[in-house]
Each structure stands twice: as C-alpha cells, then as structure tokens.
BALO-553015 format. One line per field, with one value per residue: residue number from 0; chain; x, y, z of N, C-alpha, C, O in turn. Coordinates in Angstrom, 3 decimals. Example, Ala and Ser with C-alpha at 12.3 -4.5 7.8 and 13.67 -1.06 7.14 Angstrom:
2
n = c(0	1)
chain = c(A	A)
n_c1 = c(13.190	12.850)
n_c2 = c(-5.690	-2.250)
n_c3 = c(7.800	7.080)
ca_c1 = c(12.300	13.670)
ca_c2 = c(-4.500	-1.060)
ca_c3 = c(7.800	7.140)
c_c1 = c(13.200	12.900)
c_c2 = c(-3.300	0.030)
c_c3 = c(7.800	7.870)
o_c1 = c(14.236	13.409)
o_c2 = c(-3.319	1.138)
o_c3 = c(8.465	8.039)
***
This chain:
146
n = c(0	1	2	3	4	5	6	7	8	9	10	11	12	13	14	15	16	17	18	19	20	21	22	23	24	25	26	27	28	29	30	31	32	33	34	35	36	37	38	39	40	41	42	43	44	45	46	47	48	49	50	51	52	53	54	55	56	57	58	59	60	61	62	63	64	65	66	67	68	69	70	71	72	73	74	75	76	77	78	79	80	81	82	83	84	85	86	87	88	89	90	91	92	93	94	95	96	97	98	99	100	101	102	103	104	105	106	107	108	109	110	111	112	113	114	115	116	117	118	119	120	121	122	123	124	125	126	127	128	129	130	131	132	133	134	135	136	137	138	139	140	141	142	143	144	145)
chain = c(A	A	A	A	A	A	A	A	A	A	A	A	A	A	A	A	A	A	A	A	A	A	A	A	A	A	A	A	A	A	A	A	A	A	A	A	A	A	A	A	A	A	A	A	A	A	A	A	A	A	A	A	A	A	A	A	A	A	A	A	A	A	A	A	A	A	A	A	A	A	A	A	A	A	A	A	A	A	A	A	A	A	A	A	A	A	A	A	A	A	A	A	A	A	A	A	A	A	A	A	A	A	A	A	A	A	A	A	A	A	A	A	A	A	A	A	A	A	A	A	A	A	A	A	A	A	A	A	A	A	A	A	A	A	A	A	A	A	A	A	A	A	A	A	A	A)
n_c1 = c(190.577	189.030	189.841	188.536	188.733	188.167	187.579	188.938	187.140	187.225	188.065	187.222	188.780	187.209	185.667	187.115	186.426	183.830	180.614	179.946	182.373	183.778	182.264	182.597	185.312	185.533	183.880	185.371	187.613	186.524	185.721	188.202	189.945	188.566	187.036	184.312	181.937	181.593	184.068	185.871	185.145	186.086	188.843	189.486	188.895	190.802	193.113	192.849	193.104	195.719	197.284	196.595	197.796	200.511	200.922	200.235	202.156	204.450	205.781	205.972	208.135	208.758	206.627	204.242	201.731	199.680	199.617	196.890	195.812	197.083	195.876	193.956	195.338	196.508	194.186	193.603	195.860	195.612	193.605	194.590	194.243	192.247	193.580	195.980	194.845	193.477	195.608	196.938	194.991	194.722	197.440	199.079	200.926	202.019	201.814	203.916	203.963	206.272	207.661	209.593	212.210	211.446	210.482	207.376	206.974	205.900	206.683	206.950	204.333	202.894	204.037	203.113	200.354	200.190	200.882	198.761	196.568	197.341	196.948	194.351	192.523	190.262	191.079	191.074	191.673	191.617	192.592	195.228	196.756	199.502	201.391	202.628	203.396	204.700	202.737	202.510	201.057	201.166	202.803	204.260	206.987	207.617	208.815	211.115	210.386	209.370)
n_c2 = c(134.465	137.342	140.542	143.048	146.503	148.783	152.113	154.091	156.084	159.530	162.110	165.272	168.297	169.805	167.820	167.304	168.763	169.779	171.072	173.566	174.662	174.788	176.655	179.007	179.446	179.690	181.915	183.896	183.775	184.568	187.275	188.385	188.176	189.169	187.495	185.935	184.026	181.332	181.002	181.293	178.921	176.954	177.500	177.249	174.515	173.268	174.110	172.916	170.221	170.264	171.072	168.964	166.796	167.619	167.632	164.914	163.480	164.603	166.378	169.072	170.752	170.388	170.929	173.351	175.877	176.831	180.019	180.731	179.047	179.743	181.846	180.386	178.687	180.627	181.633	179.526	179.409	181.919	181.695	180.930	179.386	177.571	176.358	175.261	173.366	171.695	170.730	169.222	167.306	166.106	165.424	165.092	166.897	170.420	172.013	174.035	177.183	177.754	179.986	180.125	180.486	179.231	179.059	179.110	176.914	175.366	172.678	172.246	172.702	170.749	168.452	168.809	168.720	166.078	164.720	165.336	164.349	161.671	161.071	160.797	162.938	165.251	167.298	170.695	171.817	174.348	176.037	175.402	175.398	176.582	178.221	180.508	182.952	185.188	186.644	189.654	192.299	190.517	188.281	186.959	186.553	184.349	184.044	185.110	187.552	189.111)
n_c3 = c(94.439	95.701	96.629	98.671	99.032	101.433	101.770	104.287	106.622	106.653	109.027	110.617	111.577	113.216	114.423	116.696	118.852	121.170	119.837	120.946	121.917	119.553	118.139	119.667	119.305	116.529	116.071	117.245	115.533	113.140	113.773	114.723	112.613	110.482	108.829	106.959	108.578	107.647	106.331	108.465	109.930	108.178	108.214	111.028	111.301	109.740	111.016	113.524	112.838	111.830	114.127	115.815	114.471	114.587	117.306	118.157	116.832	117.461	115.729	115.486	114.943	112.277	110.788	109.424	109.327	106.468	104.904	104.959	106.857	109.200	110.842	112.115	113.827	115.415	116.605	118.265	120.137	121.191	123.038	125.627	128.232	127.585	125.314	126.418	128.240	126.349	124.782	126.676	127.212	124.680	123.832	125.894	126.627	126.429	123.415	121.974	120.203	117.956	116.105	113.179	110.796	108.413	105.113	103.740	101.562	98.421	98.534	101.305	102.132	100.736	101.932	104.617	104.212	103.321	105.618	107.352	105.897	105.974	108.528	108.626	108.355	106.693	103.967	103.188	100.333	99.262	101.302	101.572	99.257	97.293	98.377	100.141	100.884	103.191	105.655	106.222	108.207	110.345	110.753	112.587	112.561	111.093	108.727	106.148	105.165	107.122)
ca_c1 = c(190.081	188.818	190.129	187.804	189.350	187.163	188.257	188.766	186.392	188.024	187.431	187.471	189.410	186.101	185.285	187.961	185.859	182.382	180.198	179.924	183.754	184.141	181.530	183.244	186.615	185.250	183.314	186.487	188.448	185.856	185.892	189.606	190.735	187.706	186.498	182.967	181.867	181.885	185.555	186.418	184.857	187.020	190.256	189.629	188.791	192.180	194.092	192.734	193.671	197.241	197.833	196.430	198.823	201.780	200.974	200.296	203.305	205.584	206.410	205.740	209.425	208.892	205.356	203.851	200.407	199.730	199.215	195.445	195.440	197.791	194.999	193.221	196.336	196.623	192.939	193.666	196.798	195.108	192.796	195.674	193.782	191.597	194.573	196.715	194.006	193.233	196.873	197.210	194.024	194.909	198.729	199.709	201.949	201.748	202.445	204.267	204.055	207.619	207.821	210.929	212.472	211.173	209.642	206.270	207.113	204.970	207.083	206.561	202.848	202.554	204.396	202.243	199.031	200.315	200.816	197.361	195.803	197.661	196.305	192.900	191.719	189.917	191.956	190.414	192.733	191.588	193.313	196.678	197.303	200.935	202.211	203.055	204.188	204.561	201.514	202.594	201.945	201.019	203.401	204.963	208.399	207.837	209.298	212.174	209.839	208.792)
ca_c2 = c(135.133	138.759	141.401	144.260	147.562	149.747	153.392	154.544	157.218	160.568	162.921	166.699	168.895	170.258	166.769	167.135	169.655	169.887	172.128	174.844	175.155	175.141	177.888	180.104	179.758	180.114	183.243	184.710	183.759	185.488	188.596	188.867	188.211	189.680	186.383	185.479	182.840	180.070	180.831	180.962	177.541	176.108	177.783	176.630	173.122	172.865	174.410	171.874	169.103	170.452	171.024	167.601	165.962	168.108	167.207	163.506	162.888	165.338	166.839	170.481	171.490	170.145	171.268	174.722	176.044	177.712	181.436	180.781	178.296	180.290	182.508	179.426	178.264	181.801	181.684	178.471	179.794	183.088	181.236	180.130	178.455	176.462	175.651	174.413	172.140	170.891	170.070	168.197	166.162	165.477	164.894	164.908	168.003	171.631	172.169	175.504	177.843	178.248	180.450	179.979	181.242	178.461	179.626	178.155	176.605	174.347	171.394	172.033	172.657	169.410	167.479	168.958	168.169	164.665	164.165	165.540	163.409	160.272	160.849	160.532	164.192	165.835	168.449	171.701	172.193	175.772	176.670	174.981	175.919	176.500	178.965	180.835	184.165	185.669	187.445	190.815	192.566	189.699	186.964	186.366	186.278	182.899	183.989	186.113	188.922	189.847)
ca_c3 = c(95.593	95.427	97.784	98.637	99.856	101.922	102.131	105.722	106.710	107.199	110.077	110.465	112.767	113.908	115.290	117.867	119.881	121.241	119.004	121.689	121.951	118.158	117.831	120.362	118.596	115.137	116.070	117.523	114.352	112.110	114.246	114.931	111.251	109.390	107.974	106.994	109.523	106.931	106.087	109.765	110.258	107.441	108.762	112.295	111.124	109.298	112.161	114.549	112.249	111.840	115.475	116.376	113.897	115.151	118.788	118.366	116.140	117.911	114.568	115.383	114.400	110.825	110.154	109.543	108.665	105.283	105.302	105.238	108.097	110.386	111.820	112.938	114.952	116.311	117.361	119.333	121.058	121.963	124.107	126.342	129.218	126.781	124.537	127.383	128.626	125.231	124.393	127.741	127.013	123.383	123.566	127.187	126.806	125.800	122.144	121.830	118.902	117.788	114.745	112.710	109.552	107.309	104.162	103.442	100.070	97.919	99.009	102.741	102.238	100.261	103.018	105.788	103.785	103.316	107.047	107.901	105.258	106.436	109.943	108.470	108.331	105.464	103.600	102.416	99.398	99.025	102.269	101.566	98.028	97.142	99.039	101.156	101.163	104.542	105.805	107.117	109.278	111.511	110.365	113.786	112.373	110.588	107.288	105.936	104.792	108.264)
c_c1 = c(190.060	189.076	189.337	188.489	188.325	187.922	187.993	187.949	187.271	187.288	187.860	188.182	188.315	185.567	185.966	187.410	184.358	181.915	180.301	181.360	184.166	183.506	182.208	184.487	186.387	184.740	184.443	187.370	187.823	186.006	187.278	190.262	189.795	187.184	184.978	182.991	182.103	183.406	186.248	186.246	185.844	188.500	190.438	189.693	190.185	193.235	194.035	193.316	195.185	197.814	197.706	197.511	200.171	201.951	201.047	201.531	204.608	206.424	206.222	206.940	209.415	207.626	204.983	202.521	200.634	199.309	197.717	195.047	196.050	196.839	194.188	194.058	196.394	195.347	193.063	194.641	196.467	194.210	193.572	195.181	193.109	192.611	195.461	196.080	193.765	194.466	197.086	196.231	194.407	196.299	199.526	200.850	201.386	202.509	202.671	204.287	205.493	207.874	209.256	211.084	212.153	210.296	208.517	206.284	206.072	205.338	206.732	205.114	202.271	202.880	203.423	200.853	199.079	200.225	199.490	196.422	196.039	197.161	194.817	191.928	191.386	190.762	191.028	191.515	192.749	192.292	194.838	197.332	198.733	201.497	202.410	203.909	203.895	203.319	201.634	201.313	201.920	201.553	204.184	206.429	208.665	208.192	210.277	211.675	209.356	209.829)
c_c2 = c(136.691	139.562	142.675	145.231	148.463	150.970	153.724	155.889	158.390	161.331	164.403	167.183	169.340	169.105	166.594	167.994	169.498	171.118	173.500	175.473	175.624	176.474	179.118	180.531	180.273	181.545	184.226	184.869	184.720	186.900	189.144	189.060	188.673	188.700	186.333	184.210	181.514	179.855	180.600	179.500	176.615	176.293	177.128	175.101	172.610	173.072	173.411	170.578	169.130	170.368	169.588	166.688	166.378	167.575	165.705	162.869	163.572	165.899	168.380	171.230	171.295	170.485	172.841	174.874	176.919	179.074	181.523	180.125	178.950	181.076	181.602	178.976	179.443	181.955	180.679	178.988	181.033	182.846	180.281	179.076	177.271	175.607	174.751	173.212	171.235	170.053	168.931	166.979	165.367	164.785	164.535	165.927	169.199	171.779	173.669	175.944	178.377	178.726	180.387	180.691	180.370	179.229	178.659	177.866	175.564	173.006	171.140	171.917	171.246	168.327	167.606	168.383	166.714	164.034	164.265	164.517	161.981	159.960	160.765	161.772	164.589	167.023	169.382	172.326	173.675	176.596	176.355	175.473	175.700	177.355	179.898	181.903	184.454	186.520	188.673	191.532	191.624	188.270	186.361	186.011	184.893	182.969	185.203	187.457	189.737	190.721)
c_c3 = c(95.211	96.751	97.583	99.531	100.161	102.420	103.614	105.748	107.297	108.235	109.844	111.788	113.668	114.870	116.631	119.090	119.989	120.382	119.705	121.705	120.498	117.756	118.452	119.641	117.291	115.119	116.322	116.267	113.321	112.545	114.245	113.548	110.171	108.471	108.002	107.862	108.828	106.616	107.347	110.246	109.473	107.941	110.063	112.186	110.758	110.321	113.114	114.110	112.257	113.157	116.088	115.814	114.468	116.599	118.909	117.695	116.614	116.754	114.392	114.724	112.874	110.119	110.309	108.820	107.419	105.782	105.623	106.447	109.355	111.354	112.585	114.130	115.977	117.156	118.528	120.498	121.806	123.030	125.005	127.373	128.515	126.034	125.298	127.787	127.475	124.765	125.428	127.524	125.701	123.243	124.867	127.445	126.167	124.462	121.885	120.449	118.811	116.372	114.408	111.350	108.258	106.409	103.795	101.931	99.713	98.467	100.464	102.916	101.786	101.354	104.212	105.397	103.794	104.688	107.649	107.221	105.738	107.775	109.829	108.456	106.931	105.299	102.810	101.496	99.225	100.031	102.333	100.317	97.830	98.150	99.948	101.331	102.534	104.561	106.682	107.208	110.469	111.288	111.495	113.575	111.807	109.161	107.136	105.559	105.957	108.820)
o_c1 = c(190.940	188.553	189.407	188.819	187.616	188.758	186.858	188.153	187.955	186.065	188.714	188.152	188.501	185.088	185.512	187.929	183.690	182.673	180.708	181.506	184.786	184.142	182.360	184.734	187.012	185.122	184.489	187.825	188.503	186.408	187.504	191.036	190.166	186.888	184.398	183.954	182.767	183.926	187.165	187.133	186.360	189.258	191.463	190.464	190.693	194.155	195.093	193.958	195.845	198.787	198.606	198.092	200.943	203.030	201.854	201.871	205.707	207.653	206.308	206.742	210.093	207.564	205.418	202.206	201.627	198.754	197.320	194.066	195.562	196.999	193.725	193.582	196.337	195.429	192.660	194.260	196.947	194.028	193.296	195.690	193.383	192.575	195.693	196.652	193.855	194.363	197.385	196.620	194.400	196.389	200.495	201.623	200.399	203.735	201.742	204.602	205.865	208.271	210.096	210.189	212.553	209.440	208.771	205.633	205.445	204.455	206.298	204.649	201.338	202.078	202.971	200.255	198.114	199.603	199.084	195.589	195.108	196.962	194.106	190.708	192.164	191.142	190.306	192.190	193.828	192.603	195.592	198.464	199.197	202.303	201.960	205.018	202.876	202.917	200.990	200.492	202.566	200.908	204.742	207.016	209.740	207.902	210.235	212.425	208.980	209.578)
o_c2 = c(137.206	139.232	143.316	144.895	148.924	150.904	153.612	156.725	158.217	161.247	164.712	166.566	169.249	169.388	165.889	167.900	169.130	172.072	174.480	176.681	176.668	177.310	180.148	181.709	181.266	182.320	185.283	185.974	185.555	187.719	190.270	189.996	188.590	189.063	186.676	183.444	180.644	178.740	179.780	178.945	175.640	175.330	176.475	174.464	171.664	172.266	172.986	169.884	168.162	169.638	169.105	165.893	165.486	167.136	165.217	161.739	163.178	165.885	168.897	172.228	172.082	170.332	173.488	174.154	177.640	179.257	182.315	180.521	178.717	180.968	181.975	178.892	179.255	182.369	180.982	178.988	181.234	183.700	179.088	177.955	176.113	174.377	173.608	172.125	170.021	168.876	167.800	165.817	164.136	163.717	163.775	165.783	169.107	171.672	174.432	175.155	179.326	177.932	180.581	181.386	180.746	179.985	177.476	178.563	174.961	172.234	170.055	171.135	170.695	167.434	166.593	167.641	166.086	162.992	163.377	163.898	161.191	158.806	160.672	161.632	164.294	167.695	168.956	173.273	174.242	177.752	176.989	175.952	174.621	176.740	179.346	181.812	183.988	187.058	188.774	191.379	191.883	187.259	185.278	185.251	184.322	182.034	186.161	188.432	190.900	191.438)
o_c3 = c(94.522	97.815	96.534	100.668	99.267	103.321	104.077	104.867	108.306	108.347	109.014	112.853	114.881	115.968	117.532	120.203	119.023	120.206	119.082	121.522	120.294	117.113	117.794	119.384	116.919	114.242	115.692	115.971	112.725	111.719	113.802	113.348	109.000	107.333	109.033	107.856	109.392	106.632	107.380	110.894	110.019	108.054	110.257	112.903	111.360	110.460	113.579	114.899	112.635	113.344	116.775	116.552	114.819	116.997	119.699	118.045	116.226	116.818	113.278	114.031	112.213	108.899	111.261	107.873	107.320	106.866	106.479	107.075	110.462	112.569	113.663	115.262	117.193	118.312	119.651	121.669	122.922	123.897	125.133	127.362	128.830	126.066	124.906	127.714	127.657	124.419	125.045	127.641	125.673	122.638	124.854	128.392	125.438	124.433	121.620	119.557	119.502	115.519	115.287	110.869	107.156	106.867	103.568	101.152	100.584	98.842	100.849	103.745	102.372	101.625	104.746	106.176	104.231	104.897	108.400	107.883	105.893	108.155	110.830	108.535	106.024	106.257	101.909	101.900	99.051	99.745	103.071	100.394	98.200	98.848	100.952	101.857	103.046	103.529	107.726	106.303	111.484	111.568	111.319	114.345	111.984	108.415	107.907	105.611	105.813	109.789)
***
C-alpha cells in the first residue's frame, strides 16, 4: 500500500483581513515607520500571523515579535478601536500588549517562528532572522537595553 502525503496549504497573515483594512494599516505602517510600502506589507503580514497565533493559543506571555515585526504589531495596537474589535472577533478577548524584559534571542525567535508555522502561516524568514537586539528609541521597554 502506498501512502500519499499532501502538504497543507499555508495561509498569510494578510488573509485575516479584508483588503481595504490591510491597505489602511499597511499604509500607516509605511508612513509611521518610514518603510517602503512593500516592506510594510511584509511586516504587517507577519505581525497579523503572530498576533493571531498568540491570541488563538493564549500564548502571548511566551511569544514576542522580532525587531523587524514589532512595528507591525504596534501598527495594529495603535488603531485601538479596530484592534479591540478584531481581537474580539478572532479570539473572543482583547489581547494586550505586555512588554517584558525578555531578550529576543535566536532561540525565542526560532520557537515563535515554529509556532506560527505550525499554525499554518507562511513565514517571511527575512523578518525573523536571529535576533534581536532591542530597537531603541522605540523599544517599549521590551529589552534590557531600553
């Protein structure tokens, strides 16, 4: 007997939003953080996947964005009304941003990427990389260098 394994299709963070909402948030991300729009699209896509996994698994306390993905999460939370509604629709509760003193290590980023990938999302490896130095001056106290 032959067993055929079919790879599951991956999804994107972008697929979690209507195009119009994604466009508004990505334009803000580009403007606020000085990204080219194509970079802002990638950052926001990965932030949406990260936040979705944190919210659906209730693992926000053990996950963190990479330095490159962090502006995407900040873009989401800066749109407070939208973010609160989206969290309620997606998870049934408001996922708070709780900066902590964790250092974004290669191990932590590998674990986070593994969880996002296991949830079926595409990973943009260029945005997770290794590490994770703090990103002053806007690091929100989420690392010892702030």
